[in-house]
C-alpha positions in Angstrom: 0.0 0.0 0.0 2.7 2.5 0.9 4.6 1.8 -2.3 1.5 2.4 -4.3 0.5 5.5 -2.4 3.9 7.2 -2.7 4.5 6.2 -6.3 1.0 6.7 -7.8 -0.4 9.4 -5.5 2.6 11.5 -4.3 0.5 14.5 -3.3 -1.8 12.3 -1.1 1.2 10.6 0.5 2.5 13.8 2.0 1.0 13.2 5.5 2.6 9.8 5.7 6.0 11.0 4.4 5.9 13.9 6.8 5.3 11.5 9.7 8.4 9.5 8.5 10.3 12.8 8.7 11.2 12.6 5.1 10.4 15.0 2.3 11.6 13.1 -0.7 8.3 13.9 -2.3 9.4 17.5 -2.8 11.2 16.6 -6.0 8.4 14.5 -7.5 8.5 13.4 -10.2 11.8 14.5 -11.7 14.0 13.9 -8.7 12.2 11.2 -6.8 12.5 7.4 -7.4 10.5 4.8 -5.5 11.7 1.2 -5.3 10.2 -1.9 -3.6 12.1 -5.0 -2.6 15.4 -3.5 -3.6 18.7 -4.7 -2.0 16.5 -6.5 0.7 14.9 -3.2 1.5 11.1 -3.3 1.6 10.8 0.3 0.4 13.3 2.9 -0.7 12.5 6.5 -1.8 15.3 8.6 -3.3 14.8 12.3 -3.1 18.0 13.4 -4.9 19.0 16.9 -4.0 15.4 17.9 -3.6 14.6 16.1 -0.4 15.3 13.6 2.3 15.5 9.9 1.4 13.5 7.1 3.0 14.5 3.5 3.8 11.6 1.4 5.3 11.6 -2.1 6.7 8.0 -3.3 6.9 7.0 -5.9 9.4 3.2 -6.4 9.3 3.1 -10.1 10.1 6.8 -10.8 10.9 8.7 -10.5 14.1 11.3 -7.7 14.1 15.0 -8.8 14.2 17.7 -6.6 15.5 20.6 -8.2 13.6 18.6 -7.9 10.3 18.4 -4.2 10.8 22.1 -3.9 11.5 22.9 -5.9 8.4 20.4 -4.0 6.2 21.9 -0.7 7.3 25.4 -1.9 6.7 24.5 -3.0 3.2 23.2 0.4 2.1 25.6 2.9 3.8 27.4 3.4 0.5 24.1 4.5 -1.2 22.2 6.5 1.5 23.6 9.5 3.3 22.7 8.8 6.9 22.3 12.5 7.6 19.7 12.8 4.7 17.9 9.5 5.2 15.0 8.4 7.5 15.5 4.7 8.4 12.1 3.5 9.5 11.1 0.1 11.1 7.4 -0.2 10.7 5.8 -3.0 12.7 2.6 -4.5 14.1 4.6 -6.7 16.5 6.5 -4.4 18.8 10.3 -5.1 18.8 11.6 -6.7 22.0 14.9 -4.9 21.8 16.4 -1.4 21.6 16.2 -0.5 17.9 19.7 0.2 16.7 20.5 3.6 15.3 19.8 5.1 12.9 16.6 3.1 12.7 13.4 4.6 14.2 10.5 2.4 15.2 7.0 3.3 14.0 4.1 1.3 15.2 1.4 0.6 12.7 -1.1 2.3 15.0 0.8 5.5 14.5 0.0 5.5 10.8 -3.8 5.5 11.2 -4.1 9.3 11.4 -1.6 10.0 8.5 -3.2 7.5 6.3 -6.7 8.9 7.0 -5.3 12.3 6.0 -4.1 10.8 2.8 -7.5 9.4 2.1 -9.0 12.8 2.8 -6.7 14.4 0.2 -7.8 11.9 -2.4 -11.5 12.6 -1.7 -10.9 16.3 -2.0 -9.4 15.7 -5.4 -12.4 13.6 -6.4 -10.4 10.4 -6.6 -13.2 8.3 -5.0 -11.9 4.8 -5.8 -8.3 5.5 -4.6 -9.7 7.2 -1.5 -11.9 4.2 -0.7 -8.9 1.9 -1.2 -6.9 3.8 1.4 -9.8 4.0 3.8 -10.3 0.3 3.6 -6.6 -0.2 4.3 -6.9 2.1 7.3 -9.8 -0.1 8.6 -7.7 -3.2 8.1 -4.8 -1.7 10.0 -7.2 -0.6 12.8 -8.6 -4.2 13.1 -5.1 -5.7 13.2 -4.0 -3.3 15.9 -7.1 -4.1 17.8 -6.4 -7.8 17.5 -2.9 -7.3 18.7 -4.0 -5.3 21.7 -6.7 -7.8 22.6 -4.0 -10.4 23.0 -1.6 -8.2 25.0 -0.5 -9.5 28.4 -1.3 -7.8 31.7 1.5 -6.8 34.0 0.6 -9.8 36.2 0.7 -12.2 33.3 -2.4 -13.9 34.6 -3.6 -14.9 31.1 -3.7 -18.6 30.3 -0.6 -19.8 28.5 -2.3 -22.2 26.2 -4.9 -21.0 23.7 -8.0 -23.2 23.8 -8.7 -25.6 21.0 -11.8 -23.6 20.0 -9.8 -20.4 20.0 -7.0 -21.9 17.8 -9.6 -23.3 15.3 -11.4 -19.9 15.1 -8.1 -18.1 14.5 -7.0 -20.7 12.0 -10.2 -20.3 10.1 -9.7 -16.6 9.9 -6.0 -17.1 8.9 -4.9 -15.2 12.0 -3.4 -18.1 14.0 0.2 -17.5 12.9 0.0 -13.8 13.6 -1.5 -14.3 17.1 1.1 -16.9 18.0 3.9 -14.5 16.9 2.3 -11.7 19.0 2.0 -13.8 22.1 5.5 -15.3 21.9 7.1 -12.0 21.2 5.4 -10.5 24.2 6.7 -13.2 26.5 10.2 -12.9 25.1 10.2 -9.1 25.7 9.1 -9.6 29.3 11.9 -12.2 29.9 14.5 -9.8 28.6 13.2 -7.0 30.7 13.3 -9.1 33.9 16.9 -10.3 33.4 19.4 -8.2 35.2 22.0 -8.7 32.5 21.4 -7.9 28.8 20.1 -11.0 27.0 18.4 -11.6 23.7 15.6 -14.1 23.5 15.1 -15.3 20.0 11.6 -15.8 18.7 10.1 -17.5 15.7 7.2 -19.7 14.4 7.1 -23.2 13.1 4.0 -25.4 12.5 1.8 -22.5 13.6 3.4 -22.6 17.1 5.3 -19.7 18.5 8.8 -20.5 19.6 11.3 -18.7 21.8 14.7 -19.7 23.0 17.9 -18.5 24.6 21.4 -19.9 24.4 24.7 -18.9 25.9 28.1 -19.8 24.5 30.3 -21.9 26.8 34.1 -21.6 27.1 34.4 -24.7 24.9 32.5 -23.0 22.1 29.2 -24.9 22.2 25.9 -23.4 23.5 23.6 -24.3 26.3 20.2 -22.9 26.8 16.4 -23.5 26.6 13.6 -23.4 24.2 9.8 -23.2 24.6 7.4 -24.2 21.9 3.9 -25.9 21.8 3.7 -26.7 25.5 7.2 -28.1 25.7 9.9 -26.6 27.9 13.2 -27.8 26.6 16.7 -27.6 28.0 19.1 -27.7 25.0 22.6 -27.7 23.6 23.6 -26.4 20.2 26.9 -27.8 19.0 29.4 -25.7 17.1 30.2 -27.1 13.7 33.8 -25.7 13.9 34.4 -28.0 16.9 34.6 -31.7 16.0 32.0 -30.9 13.3 30.3 -30.9 11.0 27.6 -32.6 13.1 24.9 -33.1 10.4 23.7 -36.7 9.9 25.7 -37.8 13.0 22.9 -38.2 15.5 24.4 -41.0 17.6 27.7 -39.2 17.9 25.9 -35.9 18.8 23.9 -37.6 21.5 26.9 -39.5 22.9 29.0 -36.3 23.0 26.2 -34.3 24.7 25.7 -37.0 27.3 29.4 -37.2 28.1 30.0 -33.4 28.1 26.7 -31.7 29.2 24.6 -34.3 31.1 24.8 -32.2 34.3 23.3 -29.2 32.5 20.0 -31.0 31.9 18.6 -30.5 35.4 15.1 -29.1 35.3 15.0 -28.8 39.0 17.4 -25.9 39.1 14.3 -23.8 38.6 12.3 -23.6 41.9 9.0 -23.6 40.1 9.7 -26.5 37.7 8.1 -29.2 39.9 4.9 -27.1 40.0 4.7 -26.1 36.4 6.1 -29.0 34.5 5.0 -32.6 34.1 7.2 -35.6 33.3 8.6 -36.6 29.9 6.8 -39.8 28.8 8.9 -40.7 25.8 11.2 -43.1 27.7 12.4 -44.9 24.5 14.4 -41.8 23.5 16.8 -40.4 26.0 17.7 -37.5 23.6 15.7 -35.5 21.1 16.9 -33.1 18.5 17.0 -31.4 15.1 19.6 -31.6 12.3 22.3 -30.5 12.3 23.3 -29.5 15.8 20.3 -29.1 18.2 19.9 -31.6 21.1 17.4 -31.3 23.8 15.3 -32.9 26.6 11.9 -31.6 27.5 9.1 -31.7 30.0 5.5 -30.7 29.2 4.1 -27.5 30.6 1.0 -28.2 32.7 -2.3 -27.1 31.2 -3.2 -24.7 34.0 0.0 -22.6 33.7 -0.4 -18.9 33.1 1.8 -16.6 31.1 3.5 -15.1 34.1 4.5 -18.5 35.4 6.2 -19.5 32.1 8.0 -16.2 32.0 9.4 -16.6 35.5 10.4 -20.2 34.6 12.3 -19.0 31.6 14.0 -16.3 33.6 15.3 -19.0 36.0 16.5 -21.2 33.1 18.2 -18.2 31.5 20.1 -17.7 34.7 21.0 -21.4 34.8 22.3 -21.3 31.2 24.4 -18.2 31.9 25.9 -19.6 35.0 26.7 -22.9 33.4 28.2 -21.3 30.3 30.5 -19.1 32.4 31.9 -22.0 34.3 32.3 -24.5 31.4 
């Protein structure tokens, strides 16, 4: 929508461009160029000498990633003058980290007023169809923001951790389940990072329509110890470094033997005081170790069905401390 608005309706896009603190539109059309999906950048607007450039990373359904922003900025420093460019991270899911400079975070809710102003300009110019298109987009954004806020966690974290089967099916039918899973897992990860006394980064993602979050700390030996939560499973895990006795792909038995010999004492769920209350017992007795190719090995315990969000967050805080302490001494 933003690409179309800026490229096809430059005059109407002024309220949005002004909110982004860029005036590349001033040179339209002779000195302004609009590009989409260029050099991994979702949107780039070149203003030439007439105005300020815009680089925009758009995350409507995706989870923001700090390293991605760092890499994208590094990849375009030779093209964009930082003093003349607005670097905008536009998201629905709020970033769980301090956005690295020169990026500025803009929440989708902040665009509701500028976009409505753009629609008004189009109506005043008797461009009824285009105005209706922008108005409908504003309503879509409003609904998505409302959906996000309805799944926001309270300060006490008293909300149930597990979505009910009926809720999951309803969201699946509306094609909103992946988004809601991302929203919820990102919210929990942000809270864990905030509660840790040291600076940590909890990675978040999605697989099989289930939100996933994990933290790992590098040991002195080069491998990683940590935890992962996904789909009701609390996992203690090790990630092996391919540069040490690797590569590890397709060597499952050797991976498991190495982890058992080297890291067995790490896999103690009872280091967390609340583990006995929040976690059940692993029932898959035939497999001592579980994992993913090429280097991820774990054991898990199921999270009890009555656990609330705040409980899991506190459990993950305790396991983060466990991983950091273990990594520093091994």
